[in-house]
Every structure is written in C-alpha cells, then in structure tokens.
C-alpha beads as a LAMMPS data file, in Angstrom:
LAMMPS data file: protein, C-alpha beads

62 atoms
61 bonds

1 atom types
1 bond types

-500.0 500.0 xlo xhi
-500.0 500.0 ylo yhi
-500.0 500.0 zlo zhi

Masses

1 110.0

Atoms # bond

1 1 1 -460.446 -273.007 349.834
2 1 1 -458.015 -270.220 350.206
3 1 1 -460.839 -267.876 351.205
4 1 1 -461.757 -270.329 353.919
5 1 1 -458.156 -270.781 355.140
6 1 1 -457.717 -266.983 355.100
7 1 1 -460.768 -266.486 357.204
8 1 1 -459.778 -269.192 359.699
9 1 1 -456.235 -267.689 359.980
10 1 1 -457.677 -264.169 360.429
11 1 1 -459.876 -265.318 363.282
12 1 1 -457.223 -267.291 364.909
13 1 1 -454.655 -264.157 364.738
14 1 1 -457.419 -261.886 366.088
15 1 1 -458.881 -264.198 368.904
16 1 1 -455.476 -265.197 370.188
17 1 1 -453.837 -261.876 369.679
18 1 1 -450.931 -263.377 367.764
19 1 1 -448.136 -260.941 367.035
20 1 1 -445.076 -261.114 364.680
21 1 1 -444.543 -262.459 361.251
22 1 1 -447.378 -264.870 361.224
23 1 1 -449.874 -262.027 361.845
24 1 1 -448.229 -259.910 359.109
25 1 1 -448.459 -262.829 356.668
26 1 1 -452.121 -263.563 357.446
27 1 1 -453.111 -259.902 357.128
28 1 1 -451.108 -259.636 353.740
29 1 1 -452.932 -262.812 352.520
30 1 1 -456.329 -261.293 353.528
31 1 1 -455.410 -258.046 351.579
32 1 1 -454.326 -260.068 348.494
33 1 1 -457.536 -262.164 348.655
34 1 1 -459.721 -259.119 348.996
35 1 1 -457.764 -257.422 346.048
36 1 1 -458.307 -260.374 343.780
37 1 1 -462.033 -260.388 344.648
38 1 1 -462.390 -256.708 343.696
39 1 1 -460.553 -257.384 340.387
40 1 1 -462.799 -260.340 339.567
41 1 1 -465.853 -258.517 340.311
42 1 1 -464.684 -255.507 338.240
43 1 1 -463.929 -257.793 335.381
44 1 1 -467.298 -259.513 335.592
45 1 1 -469.324 -256.299 335.756
46 1 1 -467.420 -254.740 332.970
47 1 1 -468.415 -257.683 330.746
48 1 1 -464.938 -258.988 329.999
49 1 1 -465.344 -262.429 328.508
50 1 1 -464.914 -265.305 330.823
51 1 1 -462.308 -267.132 328.703
52 1 1 -460.203 -263.973 328.749
53 1 1 -460.466 -263.762 332.566
54 1 1 -459.570 -267.470 332.718
55 1 1 -456.560 -267.034 330.545
56 1 1 -455.380 -264.095 332.673
57 1 1 -455.673 -266.126 335.778
58 1 1 -453.881 -269.044 334.202
59 1 1 -451.017 -266.854 333.064
60 1 1 -450.821 -265.386 336.574
61 1 1 -450.144 -268.866 338.021
62 1 1 -447.401 -269.681 335.659

Bonds

1 1 1 2
2 1 2 3
3 1 3 4
4 1 4 5
5 1 5 6
6 1 6 7
7 1 7 8
8 1 8 9
9 1 9 10
10 1 10 11
11 1 11 12
12 1 12 13
13 1 13 14
14 1 14 15
15 1 15 16
16 1 16 17
17 1 17 18
18 1 18 19
19 1 19 20
20 1 20 21
21 1 21 22
22 1 22 23
23 1 23 24
24 1 24 25
25 1 25 26
26 1 26 27
27 1 27 28
28 1 28 29
29 1 29 30
30 1 30 31
31 1 31 32
32 1 32 33
33 1 33 34
34 1 34 35
35 1 35 36
36 1 36 37
37 1 37 38
38 1 38 39
39 1 39 40
40 1 40 41
41 1 41 42
42 1 42 43
43 1 43 44
44 1 44 45
45 1 45 46
46 1 46 47
47 1 47 48
48 1 48 49
49 1 49 50
50 1 50 51
51 1 51 52
52 1 52 53
53 1 53 54
54 1 54 55
55 1 55 56
56 1 56 57
57 1 57 58
58 1 58 59
59 1 59 60
60 1 60 61
61 1 61 62
C-alpha cells in the first residue's frame, strides 16, 4: 500500500510541479522505498531465511 501511495504522490508532484517541503518529503519517501526494495531483494537472493528477514523487519518497526 505504501508503494502505491508513493507512486501516486510522485506522479502528483511531477505533473503539478509542486515545490517545497511536500516535494522533498515525497522524494525522500520514494528513496527510502526503493532502498528497502533493494535490501529485500539482496536478502532474498543471498538466501537469508525468511523468518530472519521477518524478524529484522519486525524489529525495525518497533
């Protein structure tokens, strides 16, 4: 759901040429989302057990 919201916000910012703190926040959220995807794919392709990845993500939320 965050990915869909991020995509919507990026399109909104680009199409309407929004400036200021909202644009900065949207681009930062996009960067963090992409970084999280890269980390997830790296963990998956390196064969890290799913439960360990899940525990890592749960610990990150707390």
